[in-house]
C-alpha positions as CSV (number, residue, x, y, z in Angstrom):
1,X,-12.3,11.1,25.2
2,X,-12.1,8.4,22.6
3,X,-11.4,4.8,23.8
4,X,-8.3,2.9,22.6
5,X,-10.5,0.4,20.8
6,X,-12.3,3.2,19.0
7,X,-9.0,4.8,18.0
8,X,-7.7,1.5,16.8
9,X,-10.8,1.0,14.7
10,X,-10.5,4.5,13.2
11,X,-6.9,3.9,12.3
12,X,-7.7,0.6,10.6
13,X,-10.6,2.1,8.8
14,X,-8.5,5.0,7.5
15,X,-5.8,2.6,6.2
16,X,-8.5,0.4,4.6
17,X,-9.8,3.4,2.7
18,X,-6.3,4.3,1.6
19,X,-5.7,0.8,0.4
20,X,-8.9,1.0,-1.6
21,X,-7.8,4.3,-3.2
22,X,-4.4,2.8,-4.1
23,X,-6.1,-0.3,-5.5
24,X,-8.4,1.9,-7.6
25,X,-5.4,3.9,-9.0
26,X,-3.5,0.7,-9.7
27,X,-6.5,-0.7,-11.6
28,X,-6.9,2.4,-13.8
29,X,-3.3,3.4,-14.3
30,X,-0.3,1.2,-15.2
31,X,1.6,1.2,-11.9
32,X,4.4,-1.3,-11.5
33,X,3.6,-4.2,-9.2
34,X,6.7,-3.6,-7.1
35,X,5.6,0.0,-6.4
36,X,2.3,-1.2,-5.1
37,X,3.9,-3.8,-2.8
38,X,6.4,-1.3,-1.4
39,X,3.7,1.3,-0.9
40,X,1.4,-1.1,0.9
41,X,4.3,-2.4,3.0
42,X,5.2,1.1,4.0
43,X,1.6,2.0,4.9
44,X,1.3,-1.1,7.0
45,X,4.5,-0.2,8.9
46,X,3.0,3.3,9.6
47,X,-0.3,1.7,10.7
48,X,1.5,-0.7,13.1
49,X,3.6,2.3,14.5
50,X,0.5,4.2,15.4
51,X,-1.3,1.1,16.9
52,X,1.8,0.5,19.1
53,X,1.5,4.1,20.2
54,X,-2.0,3.2,21.5
55,X,-0.5,0.4,23.5
56,X,-1.4,-2.4,21.1
57,X,2.0,-4.2,21.0
58,X,2.4,-6.4,17.9
59,X,5.0,-9.1,18.5
60,X,5.1,-9.8,14.7
61,X,6.2,-6.2,14.0
62,X,9.8,-6.2,12.7
63,X,10.4,-2.5,13.6
64,X,8.7,-1.5,10.4
65,X,9.6,1.0,7.8
66,X,11.5,0.8,4.6
67,X,15.3,0.6,4.8
68,X,17.9,2.2,2.5
69,X,15.6,5.0,1.5
70,X,17.0,7.2,-1.3
71,X,16.9,10.9,-0.7
72,X,14.3,11.9,-3.3
73,X,12.2,14.9,-3.6
74,X,8.5,14.0,-3.0
75,X,5.9,14.4,-5.8
76,X,4.4,18.0,-5.8
77,X,1.0,16.5,-4.9
78,X,2.5,14.8,-1.9
79,X,4.3,18.0,-0.8
80,X,1.1,20.0,-1.1
81,X,-0.8,17.4,1.0
82,X,1.9,17.4,3.7
83,X,1.8,21.2,3.9
84,X,-2.0,21.0,4.3
85,X,-1.6,18.5,7.1
86,X,1.1,20.5,8.9
87,X,-1.0,23.7,8.7
88,X,-3.7,21.9,10.6
């Protein structure tokens, strides 16, 4: 079984890779600065949520997650990726 410290490292490594992908896309395509900030803030809230589930309480966490979310249909690429994840 994986230790909590190893799981924490894997989670942080995964989100680091995601941040690098987002940074690369932002560098190549014209993406509004506000979109990047919101995306990264949301990713950090997700990261903190899963670290808390491992027992790593973060007193600086404000409950995380974006508020006042509009009910929008996800981009088709996002829908496809979510279906792939859910199928396992």
